[in-house]
C-alpha positions as CSV (number, residue, x, y, z in Angstrom):
1,M,128.5,99.2,92.6
2,P,126.2,97.4,90.2
3,S,126.8,93.7,89.8
4,S,127.3,92.0,86.4
5,A,124.3,90.8,84.4
6,E,125.0,87.2,85.5
7,V,123.9,86.7,89.1
8,S,126.2,84.5,91.2
9,D,125.1,80.9,92.1
10,A,126.9,81.1,95.4
11,P,124.6,80.2,98.4
12,C,123.0,83.0,100.2
13,P,122.5,83.5,104.0
14,P,119.2,82.7,105.7
15,P,117.2,85.9,105.1
16,T,114.3,85.4,102.6
17,R,115.5,86.1,99.1
18,V,113.5,88.5,96.9
19,V,114.1,89.4,93.3
20,R,112.6,92.8,92.4
21,L,112.3,93.6,88.7
22,F,111.7,97.1,87.4
23,S,111.9,98.5,83.9
24,R,114.3,101.4,84.7
25,L,115.4,103.6,87.5
26,N,114.4,106.8,85.7
27,I,113.6,109.9,87.7
28,G,110.0,109.5,88.9
29,G,107.9,108.2,91.7
30,P,107.9,104.4,91.0
31,S,111.8,104.5,91.1
32,L,111.7,106.1,94.5
33,H,109.2,103.4,95.6
34,V,111.4,100.6,94.4
35,I,114.6,101.9,96.0
36,L,112.8,102.5,99.3
37,L,111.5,98.9,99.3
38,T,114.8,97.3,98.3
39,A,116.8,99.2,100.9
40,G,114.2,99.4,103.7
41,L,113.2,95.7,103.8
42,R,116.7,94.6,104.6
43,E,116.2,95.2,108.3
44,R,113.0,93.1,108.2
45,G,114.7,89.9,107.1
46,Y,114.8,90.1,103.3
47,E,117.7,90.0,101.0
48,T,116.7,91.7,97.8
49,R,118.3,91.6,94.4
50,L,117.2,94.5,92.2
51,V,117.1,93.9,88.4
52,V,116.5,97.0,86.2
53,G,116.6,98.0,82.6
54,R,118.2,101.2,81.1
55,E,116.5,104.5,80.9
56,A,116.5,106.9,77.9
57,P,119.0,109.7,78.2
58,S,116.3,112.4,78.5
59,E,114.7,110.6,81.5
60,G,117.5,111.0,84.0
61,N,118.1,108.3,86.6
62,F,118.3,107.5,90.3
63,L,121.2,105.1,90.1
64,D,123.3,107.3,92.4
65,L,120.5,107.2,95.0
66,A,120.4,103.4,94.7
67,R,124.2,103.2,95.2
68,A,124.0,105.6,98.2
69,R,121.4,103.2,99.8
70,G,123.8,100.3,99.4
71,I,121.6,98.6,96.7
72,D,123.4,96.0,94.6
73,Y,121.5,96.2,91.3
74,V,121.7,94.3,88.0
75,Q,121.1,96.1,84.8
76,L,119.7,94.3,81.7
77,A,119.2,96.6,78.7
78,G,116.4,94.5,77.4
79,L,114.2,95.1,80.5
80,G,113.5,98.7,79.4
81,R,110.1,99.8,78.3
82,E,110.5,99.3,74.5
83,I,108.9,96.2,73.0
84,R,111.4,94.3,70.9
85,P,110.2,90.7,70.4
86,L,113.6,89.0,69.7
87,A,115.5,91.0,72.3
88,D,112.6,90.4,74.8
89,V,112.9,86.6,74.4
90,V,116.7,86.9,75.1
91,T,115.9,89.0,78.2
92,L,113.3,86.4,79.3
93,W,116.0,83.7,79.1
94,Q,118.5,85.9,81.1
95,V,115.9,86.6,83.9
96,Y,115.0,82.9,84.0
97,R,118.7,81.9,84.4
98,M,119.1,84.4,87.2
99,L,116.1,83.1,89.0
100,R,117.2,79.5,88.6
101,G,120.6,80.4,89.9
102,W,119.6,82.5,92.9
103,R,116.3,80.7,93.7
104,P,114.4,83.5,95.5
105,A,111.3,82.8,97.5
106,I,109.5,85.8,96.0
107,V,109.7,87.6,92.7
108,H,108.1,91.1,92.9
109,T,107.7,93.0,89.6
110,H,106.9,96.6,88.9
111,T,105.7,98.3,85.7
112,A,104.4,96.8,82.5
113,K,107.5,95.4,80.7
114,A,109.2,94.1,83.8
115,G,105.9,92.7,84.9
116,V,105.5,90.6,81.7
117,L,109.0,89.2,81.5
118,G,109.5,88.9,85.2
119,R,106.3,87.0,85.9
120,L,106.7,84.6,83.0
121,A,110.4,83.9,84.0
122,A,109.4,83.4,87.7
123,R,106.8,80.8,86.8
124,L,109.1,79.0,84.4
125,A,111.8,79.0,87.1
126,G,109.4,77.6,89.7
127,V,109.5,80.6,92.1
128,P,107.0,79.9,94.9
129,I,105.5,83.5,95.1
130,V,104.9,86.0,92.4
131,V,103.7,89.6,93.1
132,H,103.2,92.4,90.7
133,T,102.6,96.1,91.5
134,Y,100.6,98.4,89.3
135,H,101.9,102.0,89.8
136,G,99.5,102.9,87.1
137,H,98.9,101.1,83.8
138,V,99.2,101.4,80.0
139,L,95.7,100.0,79.4
140,R,94.0,103.3,78.6
141,H,95.1,106.4,76.6
142,Y,98.6,105.0,75.7
143,F,97.9,103.0,72.5
144,G,95.3,102.5,69.8
145,P,92.3,100.2,70.3
146,L,93.9,97.0,68.9
147,R,97.1,97.2,71.0
148,T,95.1,98.2,74.1
149,T,92.9,95.1,73.7
150,L,96.0,92.9,73.2
151,F,97.7,94.3,76.3
152,R,94.6,93.9,78.4
153,R,94.3,90.2,77.4
154,L,98.0,89.7,78.2
155,E,97.6,91.3,81.6
156,A,94.6,89.1,82.3
157,F,96.6,86.0,81.4
158,L,99.6,87.1,83.6
159,N,97.3,87.7,86.6
160,R,96.2,84.1,86.4
161,V,99.8,83.1,87.3
162,T,100.3,86.0,89.8
163,D,99.7,85.3,93.5
164,V,98.9,89.0,94.4
165,A,98.4,92.1,92.3
166,V,99.2,95.3,94.2
167,T,97.7,98.6,93.3
168,V,98.7,102.0,94.8
169,S,95.1,103.2,95.1
170,A,91.5,102.0,95.4
171,A,90.6,103.7,92.2
172,L,93.3,101.8,90.3
173,R,92.0,98.6,91.8
174,A,88.5,99.4,90.6
175,D,89.8,100.3,87.2
176,L,91.6,96.9,86.7
177,I,88.5,95.0,87.9
178,A,86.2,97.0,85.5
179,M,88.5,96.2,82.6
180,G,88.5,92.5,83.5
181,V,92.3,92.5,83.9
182,C,92.4,91.0,87.4
183,P,89.8,89.3,89.7
184,P,89.0,91.3,92.8
185,E,90.2,88.6,95.3
186,K,93.8,88.9,93.9
187,I,94.2,92.6,94.3
188,R,95.6,94.3,97.4
189,V,95.7,98.1,97.8
190,V,99.0,99.3,99.2
191,P,99.3,103.1,99.0
192,L,102.6,104.7,98.1
193,G,104.9,105.5,100.9
194,L,107.7,108.1,100.7
195,E,110.3,109.7,102.9
196,L,108.5,113.0,103.4
197,A,110.3,114.7,106.3
198,R,112.6,116.6,103.9
199,F,109.7,118.4,102.4
200,T,108.2,119.6,105.7
201,A,110.9,122.0,106.9
202,A,110.5,125.7,106.2
203,R,112.8,126.8,103.3
204,P,113.7,130.0,101.5
205,R,111.4,130.6,98.5
206,G,113.7,132.6,96.3
207,E,115.8,130.3,94.2
208,V,113.2,128.9,91.8
209,R,111.3,132.1,91.7
210,E,114.4,134.0,90.6
211,A,115.0,131.3,87.9
212,C,111.5,132.0,86.6
213,G,112.0,135.7,86.6
214,A,109.3,136.4,89.1
215,R,109.2,139.8,90.7
216,P,107.9,140.4,94.3
217,G,104.1,139.7,94.4
218,E,104.0,137.6,91.2
219,A,102.8,134.0,91.6
220,V,104.7,131.0,90.3
221,V,102.7,128.0,89.2
222,G,104.6,124.7,88.5
223,I,104.3,121.2,87.2
224,V,106.7,118.5,88.1
225,G,107.1,115.2,86.1
226,R,108.2,113.5,82.9
227,L,107.5,115.4,79.7
228,V,105.6,112.5,78.0
229,P,102.2,112.4,76.3
230,I,100.3,110.8,79.2
231,K,101.2,113.8,81.5
232,D,99.4,116.2,79.0
233,V,101.7,119.1,79.8
234,G,100.3,120.7,76.7
235,S,97.0,121.4,78.6
236,F,99.0,123.0,81.4
237,L,100.6,125.4,78.9
238,E,97.2,126.2,77.4
239,A,95.9,126.9,80.9
240,A,98.9,129.0,81.6
241,A,98.1,131.2,78.6
242,R,94.5,131.7,79.9
243,V,95.7,132.5,83.4
244,R,98.0,135.2,82.0
245,E,95.0,136.9,80.4
246,T,93.6,137.5,83.9
247,R,96.9,137.7,85.9
248,P,99.6,138.9,83.4
249,G,102.4,138.7,86.0
250,T,102.0,135.0,86.7
251,R,105.0,132.8,86.0
252,F,105.1,129.1,85.2
253,A,107.8,126.5,85.9
254,V,108.0,123.1,84.1
255,V,110.3,120.8,86.2
256,G,111.3,117.6,84.4
257,D,112.4,116.4,81.0
258,G,111.4,113.8,78.4
259,E,110.6,113.1,74.8
260,R,108.1,116.0,74.5
261,R,110.3,118.8,75.7
262,A,111.2,120.3,72.3
263,A,107.5,120.2,71.2
264,L,106.4,121.7,74.5
265,E,108.9,124.5,74.3
266,A,107.7,125.3,70.8
267,Q,104.1,125.2,72.0
268,A,104.9,127.7,74.8
269,S,106.5,130.0,72.3
270,A,103.5,129.8,69.9
271,L,101.2,130.6,72.9
272,G,103.1,133.8,73.6
273,L,104.6,132.3,76.8
274,A,108.3,132.3,75.9
275,G,109.1,134.8,78.7
276,A,106.6,133.4,81.2
277,V,107.3,129.7,81.2
278,T,110.7,128.4,82.4
279,F,111.7,124.8,81.6
280,L,114.0,123.8,84.5
281,G,114.8,120.3,83.5
282,W,115.4,117.6,86.1
283,R,115.9,118.9,89.6
284,K,117.0,116.8,92.6
285,D,116.5,119.7,95.0
286,L,112.7,119.3,95.0
287,E,112.4,120.7,98.5
288,A,113.6,124.0,97.1
289,V,111.4,123.7,94.0
290,Y,108.2,123.2,96.0
291,A,109.1,125.9,98.4
292,G,109.2,128.4,95.5
293,L,105.8,127.5,94.0
294,D,102.5,129.0,94.8
295,V,100.5,126.3,93.1
296,V,101.5,122.8,92.0
297,V,99.6,121.3,89.1
298,N,99.2,117.8,87.7
299,S,97.5,117.6,84.3
300,S,97.8,113.8,83.6
301,L,95.4,111.8,81.5
302,N,96.0,108.7,83.6
303,E,97.7,108.2,86.9
304,G,98.2,105.6,89.7
305,T,99.0,108.0,92.6
306,P,101.1,110.9,91.6
307,V,104.3,111.2,93.7
308,A,104.8,114.8,92.8
309,L,101.5,115.7,94.4
310,I,102.3,113.8,97.6
311,E,105.6,115.7,97.8
312,A,103.9,119.0,97.1
313,M,101.3,118.3,99.7
314,A,103.9,117.4,102.3
315,A,105.6,120.7,101.5
316,G,102.3,122.5,102.3
317,R,101.7,123.6,98.7
318,P,98.2,124.2,97.2
319,V,97.5,121.7,94.4
320,V,95.3,121.5,91.3
321,A,95.0,118.2,89.5
322,T,93.0,116.2,87.0
323,A,90.5,113.8,88.4
324,V,92.2,110.6,87.1
325,G,93.3,107.3,88.6
326,G,94.1,107.6,92.3
327,T,94.3,111.4,92.4
328,P,90.7,112.0,93.6
329,D,91.4,109.6,96.5
330,L,94.6,111.5,97.3
331,L,92.8,114.9,97.2
332,G,89.8,113.7,99.2
333,G,87.4,114.4,96.4
334,G,88.5,118.1,96.4
335,A,88.9,118.7,100.1
336,R,92.7,118.7,99.9
337,G,93.2,120.2,96.5
338,R,91.2,121.3,93.4
339,L,90.1,118.6,91.0
340,V,89.3,119.2,87.3
341,P,88.4,117.0,84.3
342,A,91.3,115.7,82.2
343,A,92.3,117.5,78.9
344,D,90.3,120.6,79.8
345,A,92.6,123.6,79.8
346,G,89.7,126.0,80.6
347,A,88.8,124.1,83.8
348,L,92.5,123.8,84.7
349,A,93.0,127.6,84.3
350,A,89.9,128.4,86.3
351,A,91.0,126.2,89.2
352,I,94.5,127.8,89.1
353,L,93.0,131.2,89.2
354,E,90.6,130.3,92.0
355,T,93.5,128.9,94.0
356,L,95.6,132.1,93.5
357,E,92.7,134.5,94.2
358,R,91.3,132.8,97.3
359,P,94.5,132.2,99.3
360,E,92.9,131.5,102.6
361,E,90.7,128.7,101.2
362,A,93.7,127.3,99.3
363,A,95.8,127.4,102.5
364,G,93.1,125.4,104.3
365,R,93.2,122.7,101.7
366,A,97.0,122.7,101.7
367,R,97.0,122.2,105.5
368,A,94.5,119.3,105.2
369,G,96.7,117.8,102.4
370,R,99.9,118.0,104.5
371,D,98.2,116.3,107.4
372,Y,96.8,113.6,105.2
373,V,99.9,112.6,103.3
374,L,102.1,112.6,106.5
375,A,99.6,110.2,108.1
376,H,98.9,107.9,105.2
377,H,102.0,108.0,102.9
378,S,105.0,107.5,105.1
379,A,107.9,105.2,104.3
380,E,107.4,103.2,107.5
381,R,103.8,102.4,106.7
382,L,104.8,101.2,103.2
383,L,107.5,98.9,104.5
384,S,105.2,97.5,107.2
385,D,102.4,96.8,104.6
386,I,104.7,95.0,102.2
387,D,106.4,93.0,105.0
388,S,103.0,91.9,106.2
389,L,102.0,90.9,102.7
390,Y,105.2,88.9,102.1
391,R,104.8,87.1,105.5
392,E,101.2,86.2,104.7
393,L,102.2,84.8,101.3
394,L,105.2,82.9,102.8
395,R,103.2,81.1,105.5
396,P,101.5,78.4,103.3
397,S,104.7,78.0,101.1
398,S,106.8,76.8,104.0
399,V,109.6,79.2,103.0
400,P,111.1,80.7,106.2
401,A,110.4,84.5,106.5
């Protein structure tokens, strides 16, 4: 069960104490990453306290998964993604008191808001080691020029008091360096790791296809993720309308939820797709979802490394994605999936059609994609990488690992 917002001052056993701060355990790849690290590092000598904010009702959450993994988490409402200056000062004080009471050797923050408050509180509390992971960033395409400049300067300041900044891809590392947000010597690339075995087994394909109204021989193209502006699901819908002009029987599945759902449903109707696009909401049986899709699409304007694509590739699905963030690295520059420019519905539609109409070539890319993600994005590899990083940082600080 989750603990109270006040962390006990009782002494802890010898394992190295880590406080991990994360904005919210909403349904999405970063939440899976954080849960995996928190639970998986126990066997390697770390006692981790997870501190999270609260998600919006439309986002769904993985709190049940955290409890199932035996994770004792603390929820602070003010740690969520919204910027509220007065409430944020209160939250900063709450996190500071927690850190002073529990005295961890390492504070590891994830995502923007938790990264700001967590790193400041850690340094004020005298925590020896501070690490921050960029799963992506909000420094492009999220805000107007003035706020973007302000946030870049804030990140640059925070990275002066951060021991190591972790990125989930080499492309994300290069982007942070190019923006002047973090010096190269402070950045480590630690690719995402996931529990992928559940996606590799052969499964019946019918459930999702039936939900989408697909008849035998009709293709189903899907997108999986949060329905928020940065995911640009609108371009996916525009591409769907173009695909239907050539292949009228093609069906489309939108798996996920979020603030843009109502607007996207209205857009689908306006495009004449009301009977061709099915909004499935959040699904936790993603193994069945991927099994039923002929193509998996990612249309984001910005990404770190998209977890939905890693899962789809592990399931052996052909993928089409925008060439943003760490996606080109994941897809091997196009060898493991088709890449298109962001915000280009025409190019997205053409790539979907090519994937559907050249199934042997698509299957070859899918096989290469499965082999790659199983070799490079396993949970065990992630845990080993983070364990090695922690031990390296702990050596000069004289904190027992």
